[in-house]
Phi, psi and omega in degrees: 000122184280174184297319182295320179296317179299317181295319179295323178294321178297318180296318178297318179299315178301317182295316181296319178297319181297316180297318182297326184265006178301128187207151178265142172230187185306156179065017177076008181283138174265131175251140174233122177278118183229131170270116184230192175291359169298341188113212178280354183242095183276175177280134181260012185262130170212148186282138170282166178296325177299315180293320178298316179299319179298313182291329180293332181299331180240029183301314183295317180298320179296320182287331181270349182291138180243130184301335181288345175271358183282066186275327183206138170228185176304321177191119177277355168267113191257124183279140172233150174243120180268131178240118181252123181264129180233182177284174179305327183271006180079019180268159179076193179088153178294145176278156175304326179295316180297320179294318179299319178297316180296318179293319179297321177298314179298318180296329180296333176274309187284353171299335178294344178243019177064034177246132175231124178270136179221153179277118184287328181222166172302160180304135175267114181267129178247103184264092182208111183297336180295335183251357184302314169258107197266135171249136188309329182293347179270001189303311182298320181297321183279315196267325187302323183272353183248344182301140173258128183292150175064022172223164176273118180268119181246122182253134181243119180242159176298311176222158174229128182232154175233110187056037178083354179260138186285143168228157183278339181155177176201165183221187181231127173289157170299147005259043188266204194295153175270070191208137174229134179251129183227149167270153181298318184295319180288332177295324185270359181224133177073202184244037184297320179295319176299320178299310182292327176294327175300316176300316182302326178259035165080011177279126171280168167298151180295340176272006171115195189272354182235144177264359189233014170222159177295149181302148177266003180278138179272149183298325182285356177077008185293338179241026187294339181279346184233359184230169181060232181265011179064019179236127190274346179263010168253120184295157178306135188232120183280001189093109192274012176303122180066012186243017179232129178290128185290340180270312184268345185060029178260148176290131183240012181278167179230017183293155178234158179274188183294343176267001180083010180272141179290136176291148175222070186284177179253102182289352181269355185286132183296331182271010177267179174256034176289178175299146183307311186286349180272340187275104187224004186224156166233148183274166177300320178297323177292319177298319178300318182292321177298315180299317178299317184295321177294318185287330187240325180274317190242033185288356177277347182299132177090348178294126182080017178230171178228130178290330181194159178250126175259127182273137170289145006286150185216142181218140178215123177243006173062029178290334180245034181096217185286343186064230179269001180276157177231156175287142176289128182282346187255019180254193184263337185201179182252154165288150184243134175277124192226149168233141182077198185289144172289157189295327187272130179290149175080014179199156178079162181279167176264345180196169177286161176267339179221120183075212185250342189235157178209174177249141178212163173253129181273123188263359180293155185303138011266022184273019171214160003270149168058049175261143186253152174218130182237144172242132184244132183282166166291171173290130186238123178271117185269162172267201184291322183219106186235164175209157173249136174234140173204161176260142177224153182227119182227092184230128180152148187295338179233037181303139181275238186222162179223135181220160175234125177247157178232147176230135176251007177236038174064026175103004177290317178227156184229148176233135181285134179253324193202150176195156178206152183221154172095173181292119179255010180091164185274058177216160172276137176246160177249128174254138176233124182235125181286131178245021184298332181290350180247033184304132177058024180255168173251125184232161163242149177241145175235122174258119186237129175249153176226132180285166179266209187282340182214195186277006175264056185208035174295143176230137182230152175225158180196161167055063179275129177230136172241119190246142165266117187263146175290155177292152173297144179294153179277151176206138179198161176250158173238163196059036182284351176285357173262323181219128184210177174267114182278315184201152171223151177221125176205128182056233181270005177265126172223089191248114173264101190264328184069201184286128180247009180074027177105333179209136175234123178265104179242033181290349174286346176266131184233134177242136172274120185248156179227166180298132180081012182289151180261142172241138180247129184235127181238123179275164173234141183229145173278320183225037178091170182297141178287152182294328181276000175086153174250118187259137180258138170228137177228127177241149171228130182280083188295329183257009171062032181260013174067031166214173181240031189263355186275159182302135177086357183275344171274096189271333172239110184280163185314120188220114178274139177195131185286334183243201179293135176243150177234119182225145176259154177218161181247152174272120186289155174298139180090354176296137182274127181292159178127199184263133182209184187255143172242131178244129179245131183230127171248118190231135178291123178076163182271124171225156176303133184303132177223123185279346186239165175086183181252161180209163182274127172074106177134194188203160178230140173226139177249140179226168173253135174233153179231135178209165174123238188299131180287171179304313174238137189278357180078203182082172182274077185245136178292150186305317180300324180291326178301333180296345179288350172299120185262040176053049176307322185276340182259347176230070178292339183219088191294339180275345189251015182291128180245159176303137177079002179246250181266167187264124176244125187236133177228133175241132181206152351287155180216108010292159183231154175267004175142327179262121189236142174253134179241119180241131183231131175241144177088191176091192184287159185291336187282359180098192184224158172242158179216155174226146175248125182243146172269185185291344176274353183093359180285141177279121181255347180195147175207160181182193178219170184203178181245139182299138178082356179243127183290127175270138182265124180244122181258107178246020186296340179272354181273150178292157178297148179149196183262135177228166180230126176262118180251123182253133180244130177212107184059234179271357184265144175226130181232138180240146175225135175272135175231153180240129174263130180251000000 
C-alpha cells in the first residue's frame, strides 16, 4: 500500500467518523467532532443549513465589501464577557493572565479590521465541578443563566467533549448565539480563539462549509464565489488534516479537484485545519467578511455597554483625530478632522481655537439640506459637580443647528441638554453646560450638528473639557433673626423668603438674565433698620469656576439702604454663557465684601441664573432649522423642572415608527398646545394636552424623515426634533 493510498484511507476514515458524529446542539448549531491538525481537540463548529441560507442572502454584499470602507459601526470596540469554570472549591481554571494573552493575540489580528475586543466586566467565575469537564449537552444549563446580553460570551472549560470525544471548542455563525466555548489548553496554544471568533463573524473553514466532505471549490478559482468558503483570495483547500508538514509548515498532499488539478492551499491560514503553529494569517477577503459581519450581522454588540470609563476632568482637542470619540452610526454623514480653513467660502472657521485641528461638518452637496452628523463621547465618570465646556463655530448664511445630548444608560437612550441654531458670526463661541444633575454618574455625550438649506452652513467644534468643579464656599450670617433678606426679584424669580436662619439655598430657582437687567432687594428687620446700616453685596460667577473672586463678579457693590433697592447690572465682556450661581448677601455694617465664611448680623441667599445664547440665534435661517433650538433658555436644568416653573418636554419613542408620546411638565396652569412641523415648516399635526399626562400623536400617515414638535405654554416655547423611521 503506497503513501497516497494510506493518506486517502486516513481521510476517508476521518470523514466517516465525522459523519457518524454529526449532531445538533442548542440554537440550531451543528457540531462535528473532528480530529484534525488542531491536535486531538478539533474544531466543533459547522454551519447549519439555516445559517448558510442566512449568509447566502447577502453573499454578494459580503464579497464586495471593502475593509477600507469600514469607517464606522455601532462600535468597533467589541465587548466580551469571560466566564471561567472551576471546581467546587474554586480550583483550576484559566488565569487572568492567560486570558489576557489570548485576547491580546486575537486583537493583534483583528486590529487589521479596526476591531478591538475588551472585557466588559471582570471575569465571571463559575465554581461547579459538574461543569469543569464540559459536555456539549450541558451548554444550556451552564450558559443560559450566565450570558450577558449584547456581548460575546466566552466560556473556558478544562475540557470540552462531544459524546465523550474531545474538541477544542466551538462557536456560532450568524445569526445565532453570542457564545464561544473553549478548552483551556486550546486557549493557551495557537490561534484557536482567533479561529473561533472568525466563525462567530461568519468565516467558514477554508475547506468549506462542511467538515466531512472534500471541498467543492476548484483550484482555478472559477467557482470561488459560490464554493468553499465563498472568499476568492483564499485558495481551494481540500482539508489540511494530516496534510501539512509540522516542521516546514508546507502542504504535502497530492489531492486533486474535480478538474484533476492539484490543490495548492495556504497552510498559514488561521481558518484552515493546518498545524496549530503554522496558522498565522487571515486574508484581505476574510477581513472584509469579518468587518461586514460586525457592521450588519452583529451590530448590536456593545449597545448599552461601555468599553472603558474616562474620569473627569477630561479634555479633547482632536489633535490626533477623534481621540476616544466615535462617529454616530445612525446619522447621515461624519464629522471631519480639519486644519486651516474649511473648503467652502463664506462658512466655517479659518483655524482651530486650540492647537491646529478641529472637527467640522462639511455642508457642500450632498450634505445638505438638513443632514445630521453626530459625535459620541466615551463613557465619562463624573464627580459631584461637573460641567462640559467646548468651543463652537457657526458661520454661514444658512447655518443649521448644533445640540448636545446626554445618556445615562451607555447610549441606549438620549436626552437633550443644549442647542442653538443659526448664524453666530465668524468667531468661536464658548458653551458651558452644567452637569450637576448627573453627579457621580457615568454618562455619554453626543454632539450633533445639522446642516442648513445650502453649502453655507459648516459647523465646527473644538477644545472639549469636562471638569469636576469644587463646591462653592459656604457663607452665612448669625443673629439673622434681627436682620435678614426678606425678598428678591430678578427676571422670573420673585421669592419672598423671610428668615432663613442665616443662609437660604434657592439654587433650585433659576432666572434668565440679560444685560442691563434690574434686581430688586428687600430687607427684613425685627426692630427696624440698624443705625450702622444693612449693606448689600451681589455676586455672579460669570466664568463658572465656582468662586466669586474674579474681576467683575461683584455686580452690586456694598450699598446701604433701609428699604427695598432696585439696581441694574451689566453682563461683562468675556462672561461664559450658561447656568451659574448668584450669591446675595445682606450684612450689618460696612465690611470689605467677603463671599465666604460667617459674619455677625445678616443673611446669605444663593440662586441660579442663566444667560448667554438666546432662544433663537437669529441669522438667515430657515424656519425648520430654527426648530433645532432645544430651549436652552427655558430648560437650563432638564432634571429639575417643577410644575409651575420651567417647561420640561419629552418625546418618546424617538426614533418612532409613527406613534409618538408627548409628555410635558411645568409651565402655565392653563395647559399646553403643540404643533408638529415637517422640514418645509408645514404643520402636519396639532393639538393640546394636560401637564403630566402623555399626549398621543399619530404620525403614521406621514413620510419617514425629520419632524419638529413645538410645545407652547404661556410665554414659553419648547421644540423637540423627532425622527420617523
